[in-house]
TIDRENTI-139902 format. One record per residue (C-alpha): residue number from 1; residue in three letters; z, y, x. Coordinates in nm, 4 decimals, decimal comma. Each point is the difference from the previous one (the first is absolute). Layout:
N
@n=NUM; res=ALA; c3=Z; c2=Y; c1=X
...
//
This chain:
334
@n=1; res=MET; c3=4,8843; c2=-11,2534; c1=-12,0304
@n=2; res=LYS; c3=0,1686; c2=0,2039; c1=-0,2727
@n=3; res=HIS; c3=0,0517; c2=0,3752; c1=0,0195
@n=4; res=ALA; c3=0,3525; c2=0,1442; c1=-0,0008
@n=5; res=LYS; c3=-0,0367; c2=0,1267; c1=-0,3578
@n=6; res=ASP; c3=-0,1055; c2=-0,3504; c1=-0,1157
@n=7; res=ILE; c3=0,3110; c2=-0,1545; c1=0,1561
@n=8; res=VAL; c3=0,2173; c2=0,2639; c1=-0,1692
@n=9; res=ALA; c3=-0,1818; c2=-0,0638; c1=-0,3313
@n=10; res=ASP; c3=0,0748; c2=-0,3736; c1=0,0261
@n=11; res=ILE; c3=0,3698; c2=0,0714; c1=0,0580
@n=12; res=LYS; c3=0,0036; c2=0,2352; c1=-0,3009
@n=13; res=ASN; c3=-0,1439; c2=-0,2868; c1=-0,2064
@n=14; res=GLY; c3=0,2729; c2=-0,2377; c1=0,1155
@n=15; res=ILE; c3=-0,2106; c2=-0,1875; c1=0,2571
@n=16; res=ILE; c3=0,2527; c2=0,0021; c1=0,2851
@n=17; res=LYS; c3=-0,0483; c2=-0,2109; c1=0,3118
@n=18; res=PRO; c3=0,2819; c2=-0,1329; c1=0,2250
@n=19; res=ILE; c3=-0,1452; c2=0,1618; c1=0,3145
@n=20; res=TYR; c3=-0,1874; c2=0,3241; c1=0,0704
@n=21; res=PHE; c3=-0,1113; c2=0,0374; c1=0,3608
@n=22; res=LEU; c3=-0,1299; c2=0,3583; c1=0,0326
@n=23; res=SER; c3=-0,1727; c2=0,0719; c1=0,3300
@n=24; res=GLY; c3=-0,2573; c2=0,2386; c1=0,1457
@n=25; res=GLU; c3=-0,0741; c2=0,3412; c1=0,1439
@n=26; res=GLU; c3=0,0488; c2=0,2172; c1=-0,3114
@n=27; res=PRO; c3=0,3722; c2=0,0298; c1=-0,0859
@n=28; res=TYR; c3=-0,0607; c2=0,1870; c1=-0,3270
@n=29; res=PHE; c3=-0,1201; c2=-0,3068; c1=-0,1932
@n=30; res=ILE; c3=0,2729; c2=-0,2210; c1=0,1481
@n=31; res=ASP; c3=0,2625; c2=0,2503; c1=-0,1186
@n=32; res=GLN; c3=-0,1691; c2=0,0239; c1=-0,3402
@n=33; res=ILE; c3=0,0475; c2=-0,3733; c1=-0,0651
@n=34; res=SER; c3=0,3410; c2=-0,0290; c1=0,1645
@n=35; res=ASP; c3=0,1408; c2=0,3054; c1=-0,1780
@n=36; res=TYR; c3=-0,1226; c2=-0,1246; c1=-0,3371
@n=37; res=ILE; c3=0,1711; c2=-0,3369; c1=0,0509
@n=38; res=GLU; c3=0,3186; c2=0,1702; c1=0,1218
@n=39; res=ASP; c3=0,0105; c2=0,2329; c1=-0,2997
@n=40; res=ASN; c3=-0,1152; c2=-0,2277; c1=-0,2824
@n=41; res=VAL; c3=0,0434; c2=-0,3761; c1=0,0452
@n=42; res=LEU; c3=0,3774; c2=0,0131; c1=-0,0628
@n=43; res=ASP; c3=0,1838; c2=0,2284; c1=-0,2389
@n=44; res=GLU; c3=0,2763; c2=0,2273; c1=0,1270
@n=45; res=ALA; c3=0,2796; c2=-0,2397; c1=-0,0992
@n=46; res=GLU; c3=-0,1613; c2=-0,2863; c1=0,1931
@n=47; res=LYS; c3=-0,0779; c2=0,1934; c1=0,3171
@n=48; res=GLY; c3=0,3601; c2=0,0293; c1=0,1216
@n=49; res=PHE; c3=0,0378; c2=-0,3749; c1=0,0645
@n=50; res=ASN; c3=-0,3603; c2=-0,1148; c1=0,0203
@n=51; res=GLN; c3=-0,2041; c2=0,2524; c1=0,1976
@n=52; res=VAL; c3=0,0190; c2=0,0226; c1=0,3783
@n=53; res=VAL; c3=-0,1950; c2=0,2195; c1=0,2431
@n=54; res=LEU; c3=-0,0121; c2=-0,1218; c1=0,3614
@n=55; res=TYR; c3=-0,1605; c2=0,1575; c1=0,3078
@n=56; res=GLY; c3=-0,1972; c2=-0,1955; c1=0,2582
@n=57; res=ARG; c3=0,1789; c2=0,1560; c1=0,2965
@n=58; res=ASP; c3=0,3394; c2=-0,1161; c1=-0,1326
@n=59; res=VAL; c3=-0,0700; c2=-0,3591; c1=-0,1082
@n=60; res=THR; c3=-0,1630; c2=-0,3235; c1=0,1104
@n=61; res=VAL; c3=-0,2428; c2=-0,2168; c1=-0,1946
@n=62; res=GLU; c3=0,2888; c2=-0,2454; c1=-0,0469
@n=63; res=ASP; c3=0,2078; c2=0,2784; c1=-0,1608
@n=64; res=ILE; c3=-0,2849; c2=0,0758; c1=-0,2404
@n=65; res=VAL; c3=-0,0413; c2=-0,3664; c1=-0,0964
@n=66; res=GLY; c3=0,3756; c2=-0,0377; c1=-0,0505
@n=67; res=GLN; c3=0,0046; c2=0,3013; c1=-0,2332
@n=68; res=ALA; c3=-0,3103; c2=-0,1197; c1=-0,1868
@n=69; res=LYS; c3=0,1538; c2=-0,3441; c1=-0,0653
@n=70; res=ARG; c3=0,3013; c2=0,1452; c1=-0,1802
@n=71; res=TYR; c3=0,0210; c2=-0,0369; c1=-0,3764
@n=72; res=PRO; c3=0,0119; c2=0,3117; c1=-0,2195
@n=73; res=MET; c3=0,3239; c2=0,1011; c1=-0,1716
@n=74; res=MET; c3=-0,0188; c2=0,0462; c1=-0,3780
@n=75; res=SER; c3=-0,3720; c2=0,0653; c1=0,0235
@n=76; res=GLU; c3=-0,3265; c2=-0,1913; c1=-0,0241
@n=77; res=ARG; c3=-0,1011; c2=0,0992; c1=0,3518
@n=78; res=GLN; c3=0,0964; c2=0,1895; c1=0,3152
@n=79; res=VAL; c3=-0,2184; c2=0,2385; c1=0,2039
@n=80; res=VAL; c3=0,0062; c2=0,0039; c1=0,3810
@n=81; res=ILE; c3=-0,2023; c2=0,2764; c1=0,1676
@n=82; res=VAL; c3=-0,0535; c2=0,0013; c1=0,3758
@n=83; res=LYS; c3=-0,1164; c2=0,3395; c1=0,1255
@n=84; res=GLU; c3=-0,1444; c2=0,0618; c1=0,3479
@n=85; res=ALA; c3=-0,0604; c2=-0,3754; c1=0,0311
@n=86; res=GLN; c3=-0,2548; c2=0,0660; c1=0,2783
@n=87; res=GLU; c3=0,3057; c2=0,0169; c1=0,2278
@n=88; res=LEU; c3=0,0074; c2=-0,3803; c1=-0,0413
@n=89; res=SER; c3=-0,3639; c2=-0,0531; c1=0,1042
@n=90; res=ARG; c3=0,0908; c2=-0,2448; c1=0,2780
@n=91; res=THR; c3=0,1924; c2=-0,2330; c1=-0,2314
@n=92; res=ILE; c3=-0,1475; c2=0,0709; c1=-0,3459
@n=93; res=ASP; c3=-0,1931; c2=-0,3300; c1=-0,0005
@n=94; res=LYS; c3=0,3369; c2=-0,1798; c1=-0,0402
@n=95; res=LEU; c3=-0,0112; c2=0,1188; c1=-0,3612
@n=96; res=ALA; c3=-0,2739; c2=-0,2580; c1=-0,0711
@n=97; res=SER; c3=0,2413; c2=-0,2838; c1=-0,0829
@n=98; res=TYR; c3=0,1730; c2=0,2124; c1=-0,2652
@n=99; res=VAL; c3=-0,3334; c2=0,1180; c1=-0,1455
@n=100; res=GLN; c3=-0,1021; c2=-0,3671; c1=-0,0311
@n=101; res=ASN; c3=0,2927; c2=-0,0591; c1=-0,2349
@n=102; res=PRO; c3=0,1322; c2=0,3372; c1=-0,1252
@n=103; res=GLN; c3=0,3037; c2=0,0473; c1=-0,2204
@n=104; res=PRO; c3=-0,1466; c2=0,0467; c1=-0,3524
@n=105; res=SER; c3=0,2738; c2=0,2439; c1=-0,1052
@n=106; res=THR; c3=-0,0578; c2=0,2328; c1=0,2996
@n=107; res=VAL; c3=-0,2620; c2=0,2729; c1=0,0351
@n=108; res=LEU; c3=-0,0396; c2=0,0471; c1=0,3754
@n=109; res=VAL; c3=-0,1921; c2=0,3115; c1=0,1095
@n=110; res=ILE; c3=-0,1027; c2=0,0308; c1=0,3665
@n=111; res=CYS; c3=-0,1229; c2=0,3477; c1=0,1063
@n=112; res=TYR; c3=-0,1933; c2=-0,0654; c1=0,3217
@n=113; res=LYS; c3=-0,1473; c2=0,3428; c1=0,0691
@n=114; res=TYR; c3=-0,2653; c2=0,1027; c1=0,2550
@n=115; res=LYS; c3=-0,0743; c2=-0,3634; c1=0,0906
@n=116; res=LYS; c3=-0,2364; c2=-0,2709; c1=-0,1163
@n=117; res=LEU; c3=0,1307; c2=-0,3522; c1=-0,0520
@n=118; res=ASP; c3=-0,1882; c2=-0,2688; c1=0,1930
@n=119; res=GLY; c3=-0,1504; c2=-0,2134; c1=-0,2765
@n=120; res=ARG; c3=-0,0610; c2=-0,2876; c1=0,2430
@n=121; res=LYS; c3=0,3735; c2=-0,0626; c1=0,0478
@n=122; res=ALA; c3=0,2249; c2=-0,1988; c1=-0,2326
@n=123; res=LEU; c3=0,1424; c2=0,2957; c1=-0,1908
@n=124; res=GLY; c3=-0,3418; c2=0,1431; c1=-0,0810
@n=125; res=LYS; c3=-0,1185; c2=-0,3365; c1=-0,1300
@n=126; res=VAL; c3=0,2975; c2=-0,0781; c1=-0,2263
@n=127; res=LEU; c3=0,0087; c2=0,3534; c1=-0,1448
@n=128; res=LYS; c3=-0,3420; c2=-0,0628; c1=-0,1535
@n=129; res=LYS; c3=0,1462; c2=-0,2912; c1=-0,1992
@n=130; res=HIS; c3=0,3518; c2=0,1104; c1=-0,0855
@n=131; res=GLY; c3=0,0182; c2=0,3795; c1=0,0032
@n=132; res=VAL; c3=-0,1815; c2=0,3324; c1=-0,0189
@n=133; res=HIS; c3=-0,1380; c2=0,1180; c1=0,3327
@n=134; res=TYR; c3=-0,1222; c2=0,3591; c1=-0,0277
@n=135; res=GLU; c3=-0,1703; c2=0,1746; c1=0,2911
@n=136; res=SER; c3=0,0118; c2=0,3781; c1=-0,0295
@n=137; res=LYS; c3=-0,3047; c2=0,1513; c1=0,1698
@n=138; res=LYS; c3=-0,0329; c2=0,3569; c1=0,1262
@n=139; res=LEU; c3=-0,2446; c2=0,2070; c1=-0,2028
@n=140; res=TYR; c3=-0,2928; c2=0,1608; c1=0,1789
@n=141; res=ASP; c3=-0,0219; c2=0,3790; c1=-0,0112
@n=142; res=ASN; c3=-0,2759; c2=-0,0116; c1=-0,2601
@n=143; res=GLN; c3=0,2061; c2=-0,2312; c1=-0,2266
@n=144; res=VAL; c3=0,3103; c2=0,2175; c1=-0,0278
@n=145; res=GLY; c3=-0,1599; c2=0,2499; c1=-0,2401
@n=146; res=ASP; c3=-0,0941; c2=-0,2762; c1=-0,2463
@n=147; res=TRP; c3=0,3491; c2=-0,1501; c1=0,0270
@n=148; res=LEU; c3=0,1510; c2=0,3425; c1=-0,0659
@n=149; res=ARG; c3=-0,2159; c2=0,0472; c1=-0,3104
@n=150; res=ARG; c3=0,0963; c2=-0,3445; c1=-0,1357
@n=151; res=VAL; c3=0,3707; c2=0,0705; c1=0,0502
@n=152; res=LEU; c3=-0,0295; c2=0,3269; c1=-0,1912
@n=153; res=ILE; c3=-0,2035; c2=-0,1550; c1=-0,2830
@n=154; res=ASP; c3=0,2712; c2=-0,2671; c1=-0,0419
@n=155; res=GLU; c3=0,2546; c2=0,2836; c1=-0,0271
@n=156; res=GLY; c3=-0,2121; c2=0,1929; c1=-0,2531
@n=157; res=TYR; c3=-0,1443; c2=0,2649; c1=0,2341
@n=158; res=HIS; c3=-0,3387; c2=0,0899; c1=0,1436
@n=159; res=ILE; c3=-0,0891; c2=0,1665; c1=0,3290
@n=160; res=ASN; c3=-0,2896; c2=0,2262; c1=0,0938
@n=161; res=PRO; c3=-0,2149; c2=-0,1680; c1=0,2743
@n=162; res=LYS; c3=0,0473; c2=0,2990; c1=0,2297
@n=163; res=ALA; c3=0,3774; c2=-0,0123; c1=-0,0543
@n=164; res=ALA; c3=0,0053; c2=-0,3711; c1=0,0878
@n=165; res=HIS; c3=-0,1972; c2=0,0709; c1=0,3170
@n=166; res=ILE; c3=0,2399; c2=0,2789; c1=0,1024
@n=167; res=LEU; c3=0,3042; c2=-0,2236; c1=-0,0485
@n=168; res=VAL; c3=-0,1454; c2=-0,2896; c1=0,1995
@n=169; res=ASP; c3=-0,1218; c2=0,2337; c1=0,2753
@n=170; res=PHE; c3=0,3424; c2=0,1590; c1=0,0370
@n=171; res=LEU; c3=0,2256; c2=-0,3045; c1=-0,0494
@n=172; res=GLY; c3=-0,2173; c2=-0,2719; c1=0,1538
@n=173; res=THR; c3=0,0213; c2=-0,3683; c1=-0,0933
@n=174; res=ASP; c3=0,3800; c2=-0,0289; c1=-0,0224
@n=175; res=LEU; c3=0,0138; c2=-0,1155; c1=-0,3639
@n=176; res=GLY; c3=0,3759; c2=0,0473; c1=-0,0267
@n=177; res=LYS; c3=-0,0360; c2=0,3624; c1=0,1080
@n=178; res=VAL; c3=-0,2912; c2=0,0589; c1=-0,2398
@n=179; res=LYS; c3=0,1934; c2=-0,1588; c1=-0,2892
@n=180; res=ASN; c3=0,3041; c2=0,2199; c1=0,0701
@n=181; res=GLU; c3=-0,2169; c2=0,3113; c1=-0,0312
@n=182; res=LEU; c3=-0,1589; c2=-0,1334; c1=-0,3186
@n=183; res=ASN; c3=0,3471; c2=-0,0596; c1=-0,1432
@n=184; res=LYS; c3=0,0833; c2=0,3673; c1=0,0620
@n=185; res=LEU; c3=-0,3129; c2=0,1082; c1=-0,1866
@n=186; res=MET; c3=0,0676; c2=-0,2387; c1=-0,2896
@n=187; res=LEU; c3=0,3525; c2=0,1371; c1=-0,0382
@n=188; res=ILE; c3=-0,1377; c2=0,3521; c1=-0,0363
@n=189; res=LEU; c3=-0,3255; c2=-0,0480; c1=-0,1905
@n=190; res=PRO; c3=-0,0100; c2=-0,1314; c1=-0,3592
@n=191; res=LYS; c3=-0,1470; c2=-0,3451; c1=-0,0568
@n=192; res=GLY; c3=-0,3719; c2=0,0139; c1=-0,0693
@n=193; res=SER; c3=-0,0541; c2=0,2854; c1=0,2472
@n=194; res=GLU; c3=-0,2779; c2=0,0147; c1=0,2558
@n=195; res=ILE; c3=0,1314; c2=0,0590; c1=0,3503
@n=196; res=THR; c3=-0,2008; c2=0,2802; c1=0,1590
@n=197; res=PRO; c3=-0,0138; c2=0,1571; c1=0,3485
@n=198; res=GLU; c3=0,1922; c2=0,2956; c1=-0,1453
@n=199; res=ALA; c3=0,2796; c2=-0,2291; c1=-0,1225
@n=200; res=ILE; c3=0,0199; c2=-0,1616; c1=0,3441
@n=201; res=GLU; c3=0,0184; c2=0,3362; c1=0,1750
@n=202; res=GLU; c3=0,2661; c2=0,1317; c1=-0,2375
@n=203; res=ASN; c3=0,2241; c2=-0,3081; c1=-0,0069
@n=204; res=ILE; c3=-0,0556; c2=-0,1761; c1=0,3338
@n=205; res=GLY; c3=-0,1035; c2=0,2898; c1=0,2219
@n=206; res=ILE; c3=-0,3377; c2=-0,1304; c1=0,1179
@n=207; res=SER; c3=-0,2422; c2=0,2929; c1=-0,0001
@n=208; res=LYS; c3=-0,2974; c2=-0,0495; c1=-0,2310
@n=209; res=ASP; c3=-0,2150; c2=0,2299; c1=0,2181
@n=210; res=PHE; c3=0,1171; c2=-0,0740; c1=0,3540
@n=211; res=ASN; c3=-0,0107; c2=-0,3743; c1=0,0597
@n=212; res=ASN; c3=-0,2175; c2=-0,2560; c1=0,1775
@n=213; res=PHE; c3=-0,1972; c2=-0,0739; c1=-0,3154
@n=214; res=GLU; c3=-0,1067; c2=0,3656; c1=-0,0263
@n=215; res=LEU; c3=-0,0660; c2=0,0110; c1=0,3747
@n=216; res=ARG; c3=-0,2379; c2=-0,2968; c1=-0,0240
@n=217; res=LYS; c3=-0,1748; c2=0,1610; c1=-0,2945
@n=218; res=ALA; c3=-0,0418; c2=0,3317; c1=0,1857
@n=219; res=VAL; c3=-0,1361; c2=-0,1795; c1=0,3071
@n=220; res=GLY; c3=-0,2417; c2=-0,2007; c1=-0,2152
@n=221; res=GLU; c3=-0,1277; c2=0,3232; c1=-0,1555
@n=222; res=ARG; c3=-0,0091; c2=0,1677; c1=0,3439
@n=223; res=ASP; c3=0,2193; c2=0,2744; c1=-0,1392
@n=224; res=ILE; c3=0,1261; c2=0,1282; c1=0,3356
@n=225; res=VAL; c3=0,2128; c2=0,2799; c1=-0,1450
@n=226; res=LYS; c3=0,1895; c2=-0,2317; c1=-0,2373
@n=227; res=ALA; c3=0,0433; c2=-0,2700; c1=0,2650
@n=228; res=GLN; c3=0,1454; c2=0,2478; c1=0,2509
@n=229; res=ARG; c3=0,2302; c2=0,1439; c1=-0,2672
@n=230; res=ILE; c3=0,1388; c2=-0,3490; c1=-0,0625
@n=231; res=ALA; c3=0,0270; c2=-0,0597; c1=0,3767
@n=232; res=ASN; c3=0,2007; c2=0,3225; c1=0,0374
@n=233; res=TYR; c3=0,2369; c2=-0,1193; c1=-0,2729
@n=234; res=PHE; c3=0,0405; c2=-0,3349; c1=0,1763
@n=235; res=VAL; c3=0,0773; c2=0,1687; c1=0,3322
@n=236; res=GLN; c3=0,2686; c2=0,2093; c1=-0,1728
@n=237; res=ASN; c3=0,1459; c2=-0,3096; c1=-0,1719
@n=238; res=PRO; c3=-0,0380; c2=-0,2743; c1=0,2643
@n=239; res=LYS; c3=0,2895; c2=-0,2142; c1=-0,1260
@n=240; res=ASP; c3=-0,1656; c2=-0,0596; c1=-0,3384
@n=241; res=ASN; c3=-0,3528; c2=-0,0091; c1=0,1424
@n=242; res=PRO; c3=-0,0023; c2=-0,1915; c1=0,3298
@n=243; res=LEU; c3=-0,3236; c2=0,0159; c1=0,1954
@n=244; res=VAL; c3=-0,0272; c2=-0,3784; c1=0,0267
@n=245; res=LEU; c3=-0,0228; c2=-0,0331; c1=-0,3798
@n=246; res=SER; c3=-0,2661; c2=0,2694; c1=-0,0296
@n=247; res=VAL; c3=-0,2095; c2=-0,1596; c1=0,2734
@n=248; res=SER; c3=0,0456; c2=-0,3443; c1=-0,1576
@n=249; res=SER; c3=-0,1014; c2=0,1350; c1=-0,3417
@n=250; res=LEU; c3=-0,3156; c2=0,1629; c1=0,1388
@n=251; res=PHE; c3=-0,0826; c2=-0,3127; c1=0,2014
@n=252; res=GLY; c3=0,0201; c2=-0,2090; c1=-0,3177
@n=253; res=PHE; c3=-0,2226; c2=0,2502; c1=-0,1810
@n=254; res=PHE; c3=-0,2718; c2=-0,0001; c1=0,2664
@n=255; res=SER; c3=0,0177; c2=-0,3794; c1=0,0368
@n=256; res=SER; c3=-0,0655; c2=-0,0312; c1=-0,3740
@n=257; res=LEU; c3=-0,2767; c2=0,2582; c1=0,0291
@n=258; res=LEU; c3=-0,1646; c2=-0,2101; c1=0,2712
@n=259; res=LYS; c3=0,0159; c2=-0,2986; c1=-0,2351
@n=260; res=TYR; c3=-0,1494; c2=0,2159; c1=-0,2785
@n=261; res=HIS; c3=-0,3009; c2=0,0857; c1=0,2173
@n=262; res=GLY; c3=-0,0613; c2=-0,3700; c1=0,0555
@n=263; res=LEU; c3=-0,0023; c2=-0,0969; c1=-0,3688
@n=264; res=PRO; c3=-0,3432; c2=-0,1064; c1=-0,1297
@n=265; res=GLN; c3=0,0977; c2=0,1116; c1=-0,3517
@n=266; res=LYS; c3=0,1992; c2=0,3150; c1=-0,0664
@n=267; res=ASP; c3=0,0710; c2=-0,0008; c1=-0,3731
@n=268; res=LYS; c3=0,3553; c2=0,0976; c1=-0,0945
@n=269; res=GLY; c3=0,1212; c2=-0,3535; c1=-0,0780
@n=270; res=THR; c3=-0,1383; c2=-0,1521; c1=0,3199
@n=271; res=VAL; c3=0,1443; c2=0,2778; c1=0,2166
@n=272; res=ALA; c3=0,3444; c2=-0,0148; c1=-0,1638
@n=273; res=LYS; c3=0,0201; c2=-0,3770; c1=0,0474
@n=274; res=ALA; c3=-0,1312; c2=0,0036; c1=0,3588
@n=275; res=LEU; c3=0,2328; c2=0,2797; c1=0,1132
@n=276; res=GLY; c3=0,3001; c2=-0,1170; c1=-0,2049
@n=277; res=ILE; c3=0,0378; c2=0,3368; c1=-0,1741
@n=278; res=ASN; c3=0,0331; c2=0,1311; c1=-0,3532
@n=279; res=PRO; c3=-0,3458; c2=0,0900; c1=-0,1416
@n=280; res=TYR; c3=0,1460; c2=0,3478; c1=-0,0587
@n=281; res=PHE; c3=-0,0328; c2=0,0667; c1=0,3764
@n=282; res=VAL; c3=-0,3534; c2=-0,1286; c1=0,0584
@n=283; res=GLY; c3=-0,1474; c2=0,3514; c1=-0,0347
@n=284; res=GLU; c3=0,1985; c2=0,1139; c1=0,3030
@n=285; res=TYR; c3=-0,1708; c2=-0,2616; c1=0,2163
@n=286; res=VAL; c3=-0,3420; c2=0,0960; c1=-0,1371
@n=287; res=THR; c3=0,0664; c2=0,3608; c1=0,1020
@n=288; res=ALA; c3=0,1418; c2=-0,0979; c1=0,3396
@n=289; res=ALA; c3=-0,2960; c2=-0,2265; c1=0,0729
@n=290; res=ARG; c3=-0,2363; c2=0,2959; c1=-0,0442
@n=291; res=ASN; c3=0,2089; c2=0,2067; c1=0,2405
@n=292; res=TYR; c3=0,0527; c2=-0,2745; c1=0,2578
@n=293; res=PRO; c3=-0,2934; c2=-0,2288; c1=0,0834
@n=294; res=MET; c3=0,0849; c2=-0,3321; c1=0,1625
@n=295; res=LYS; c3=-0,0259; c2=0,1332; c1=0,3571
@n=296; res=LYS; c3=0,2394; c2=0,2847; c1=-0,0833
@n=297; res=VAL; c3=0,2432; c2=-0,2458; c1=-0,1638
@n=298; res=SER; c3=0,0036; c2=-0,2168; c1=0,3138
@n=299; res=MET; c3=0,0710; c2=0,3105; c1=0,2090
@n=300; res=ALA; c3=0,2863; c2=0,1006; c1=-0,2325
@n=301; res=ILE; c3=0,1554; c2=-0,3462; c1=0,0295
@n=302; res=ASN; c3=-0,0074; c2=0,0253; c1=0,3809
@n=303; res=LEU; c3=0,1615; c2=0,3461; c1=-0,0151
@n=304; res=LEU; c3=0,2713; c2=-0,1335; c1=-0,2306
@n=305; res=ARG; c3=0,0736; c2=-0,2905; c1=0,2347
@n=306; res=GLU; c3=0,0334; c2=0,2478; c1=0,2854
@n=307; res=ALA; c3=0,2306; c2=0,2233; c1=-0,2096
@n=308; res=ASP; c3=0,2134; c2=-0,2994; c1=-0,0992
@n=309; res=VAL; c3=0,0644; c2=-0,0810; c1=0,3669
@n=310; res=LYS; c3=0,0814; c2=0,3636; c1=0,0815
@n=311; res=GLY; c3=0,2204; c2=0,0296; c1=-0,3083
@n=312; res=LYS; c3=0,2105; c2=-0,2878; c1=0,1298
@n=313; res=GLY; c3=0,0661; c2=0,1921; c1=0,3203
@n=314; res=VAL; c3=-0,2718; c2=-0,1337; c1=0,2289
@n=315; res=GLY; c3=-0,1700; c2=0,2899; c1=0,1751
@n=316; res=ALA; c3=0,1429; c2=0,2730; c1=-0,2242
@n=317; res=SER; c3=0,3197; c2=0,2030; c1=0,0347
@n=318; res=ALA; c3=0,2289; c2=0,0703; c1=-0,2966
@n=319; res=PHE; c3=-0,1270; c2=0,3569; c1=0,0035
@n=320; res=THR; c3=-0,3686; c2=-0,0853; c1=-0,0150
@n=321; res=ASN; c3=0,0736; c2=-0,2722; c1=-0,2567
@n=322; res=THR; c3=0,0855; c2=0,2606; c1=-0,2677
@n=323; res=GLY; c3=-0,3537; c2=0,1380; c1=0,0155
@n=324; res=LEU; c3=-0,1686; c2=-0,3384; c1=0,0361
@n=325; res=LEU; c3=-0,0836; c2=-0,0373; c1=-0,3697
@n=326; res=LYS; c3=-0,1600; c2=0,3438; c1=-0,0204
@n=327; res=GLU; c3=-0,2082; c2=-0,0713; c1=0,3101
@n=328; res=LEU; c3=-0,0960; c2=-0,3413; c1=-0,1358
@n=329; res=LEU; c3=-0,1206; c2=0,1462; c1=-0,3298
@n=330; res=VAL; c3=-0,2201; c2=0,2524; c1=0,1789
@n=331; res=ARG; c3=-0,1612; c2=-0,2739; c1=0,2102
@n=332; res=VAL; c3=-0,0496; c2=-0,2365; c1=-0,2950
@n=333; res=MET; c3=-0,1380; c2=0,2585; c1=-0,2445
@n=334; res=ASN; c3=-0,2281; c2=0,1977; c1=0,2325
//
């Protein structure tokens, strides 16, 4: 299956298919393809009569087919884009008969977000022969940093590995949200720049010193003073630093550390590949492994599971919850 950028590249080169069925859990890539078609397949003069945007909650499959069968006016083709098509999930298979014999002068784009099309049904089968069926998959946490770096390279920028880690830690795996923040940075910084933690702090407001990345590093080094300083900052700024994210971040760190202990070979390349991390960060796991033998790592994971439950309100009041991270760090690092 092609990647989103390959589909866009084909369209740029004039390879335009009559049907694009864009489905899957990650809306960012669906929007990337749909927006490119909406903005570029027709010129501005043609769009007025020949480009239509429909919404799944407002139309039926029959309405879509009727629109798609129309002929373009004073143009080689028309574009019909159906957004939020997942609203038609119960009847979407009716589209199969049209896909079997599509109107050659129509580009029909179906945005079927957050759902996977059943390839065993008629629509899934005919799409393989007559259209482009793209399934947009959610990226795993450890894939977002690489995606972020590729996006910036395509735009003529570079990013410091630590800066990439800070952004992903703070913004999570919502690619649309991450891209919006990158757009802000690219508006401010000249092309060719390297995006640093300082640039992120200055222009986005994510602290380069007080974040979950630095907390993990302090815990790995068993730097109790630094870890508690970060915890104090988090307690004072709970909206930007929710406990659940800190616990999740530390849980991921110790889970990877447990995997590190189990590796038969611990050279930088093997560790980076096994843990799904940038080789730049391997040294942090080497240090942490010296400070936390396997038994201690297992204990930390159990403490983090317990803290996660308490942080979600089970067995801990709102008052005690504010000090839960500080207490957790003491128990993990002692």
